C-alpha positions as CSV (number, residue, x, y, z in Angstrom):
1,X,-25.2,-14.7,8.4
2,X,-23.5,-12.6,5.3
3,X,-20.1,-14.1,4.8
4,X,-18.1,-11.8,3.5
5,X,-14.5,-12.4,1.0
6,X,-11.4,-10.1,1.7
7,X,-7.9,-10.6,0.8
8,X,-4.1,-9.4,2.6
9,X,-1.1,-10.0,2.0
10,X,3.0,-9.7,3.9
11,X,5.0,-7.8,1.4
12,X,8.3,-9.0,2.5
13,X,11.4,-6.7,1.5
14,X,15.0,-8.0,1.6
15,X,15.5,-7.4,4.9
16,X,12.9,-9.8,5.7
17,X,10.5,-7.2,7.1
18,X,6.5,-7.0,6.6
19,X,4.4,-4.1,5.6
20,X,2.1,-3.4,7.9
21,X,-0.9,-0.6,7.2
22,X,-2.6,1.5,10.3
23,X,-6.6,1.9,9.0
24,X,-6.7,5.6,9.7
25,X,-9.3,8.0,11.0
26,X,-13.1,7.5,9.8
27,X,-13.2,3.9,9.0
28,X,-14.5,1.3,11.3
29,X,-11.1,-0.4,13.4
30,X,-9.6,2.8,13.0
31,X,-5.9,3.0,14.8
32,X,-5.5,-0.7,13.3
33,X,-3.1,-1.6,11.5
34,X,-3.3,-4.5,9.1
35,X,-1.8,-6.4,5.8
36,X,-2.4,-4.6,2.7
37,X,-5.9,-5.7,1.1
38,X,-9.8,-5.6,0.9
39,X,-12.9,-6.6,-0.7
40,X,-13.3,-8.1,-4.3
41,X,-14.6,-6.3,-6.6
42,X,-18.2,-8.2,-8.8
43,X,-16.1,-10.6,-10.7
44,X,-13.0,-10.1,-9.0
45,X,-10.3,-12.7,-8.5
46,X,-8.6,-12.7,-5.5
47,X,-5.1,-12.8,-6.7
48,X,-7.2,-9.6,-8.9
49,X,-9.0,-7.9,-6.2
50,X,-5.0,-7.5,-4.1
51,X,-3.1,-6.1,-7.3
52,X,-5.9,-3.7,-7.8
53,X,-5.1,-2.8,-3.8
54,X,-1.8,-2.8,-4.3
55,X,-1.8,-0.2,-6.5
56,X,-4.4,2.1,-5.8
57,X,-3.5,1.8,-1.8
58,X,0.8,2.2,-1.8
59,X,1.3,2.7,-5.9
60,X,3.0,-0.3,-6.8
61,X,2.7,-3.2,-9.3
62,X,2.9,-6.6,-8.4
63,X,2.0,-9.6,-11.0
64,X,0.0,-12.4,-10.4
65,X,2.7,-14.4,-10.0
66,X,4.5,-13.1,-6.9
67,X,1.8,-14.2,-5.0
68,X,1.9,-17.2,-3.1
69,X,-0.9,-17.8,-0.9
70,X,0.1,-18.2,2.7
71,X,-2.8,-18.5,4.6
72,X,-6.2,-17.8,6.4
73,X,-8.3,-16.1,8.5
74,X,-12.0,-17.3,10.0
75,X,-13.1,-15.0,12.3
76,X,-17.0,-14.2,13.0
77,X,-17.8,-10.7,13.6
78,X,-20.7,-8.9,15.3
79,X,-23.5,-8.8,11.3
80,X,-20.5,-10.9,9.2
81,X,-18.0,-13.9,9.2
82,X,-14.8,-12.6,7.4
83,X,-12.8,-15.0,5.6
84,X,-9.2,-13.7,4.9
85,X,-6.9,-15.7,2.8
86,X,-3.0,-14.3,3.3
87,X,-0.9,-14.1,-0.3
88,X,3.4,-13.6,0.7
89,X,5.0,-11.3,-1.7
90,X,8.6,-10.6,-2.3
91,X,8.7,-9.3,-5.4
92,X,7.1,-6.2,-7.4
93,X,7.9,-2.8,-9.0
94,X,8.2,0.2,-7.2
95,X,8.7,2.4,-3.8
96,X,5.0,1.2,-1.4
97,X,4.1,4.3,-0.3
98,X,0.6,5.4,0.9
99,X,-1.3,6.7,-1.2
100,X,-5.4,7.1,1.3
101,X,-3.7,8.7,3.9
102,X,-2.5,5.5,5.8
103,X,0.8,5.0,8.4
104,X,3.1,2.0,6.7
105,X,5.3,0.4,9.3
106,X,7.9,-2.0,8.1
107,X,8.8,-4.6,11.0
108,X,9.3,-7.6,11.6
109,X,7.0,-11.0,12.3
110,X,8.4,-11.4,15.4
111,X,7.8,-7.8,16.1
112,X,3.8,-7.4,14.5
113,X,2.0,-8.7,18.2
114,X,3.7,-4.6,19.0
115,X,0.8,-3.4,17.1
116,X,-3.0,-3.7,18.0
117,X,-4.5,-4.8,14.9
118,X,-8.3,-6.3,14.2
119,X,-8.9,-9.7,15.3
120,X,-9.2,-11.2,12.2
121,X,-5.6,-10.2,10.9
122,X,-3.6,-11.7,14.7
123,X,-4.6,-15.7,13.2
124,X,-2.4,-14.4,10.0
125,X,0.5,-14.0,12.8
126,X,2.1,-17.0,13.5
127,X,2.6,-18.3,9.8
128,X,4.6,-15.6,9.3
129,X,7.1,-16.4,12.2
130,X,7.1,-19.6,11.3
131,X,8.4,-18.1,7.6
132,X,10.0,-15.3,8.7
133,X,11.0,-15.8,11.8
134,X,11.8,-13.4,14.8
């Protein structure tokens, strides 16, 4: 089974809310909510991929030193196995805005389960609740 490495981030604002994005129509798992991030390009480190993806998807600039690893998810889908480290970030430059047609929401950690997420994202919620509270 192919191993797919994807990186994600919990962007946390000054009110301790986490940004989630809804997968747009036409994409696999469309309509589900997820943490921003994406696939690594060839030769790219996870932090580099996250910095690139956040700029492409949300128009924000994140510095490497503002990313801290928090936890990871390991999930077997039907045709591949996904490994997804989750970073936490509290500082960035710019205003997070949808650049790829995805809906965005700032949500308290304790309310993340109110939004349907891909199976790989669900185990990332408890560590965020532990860190940020409800």
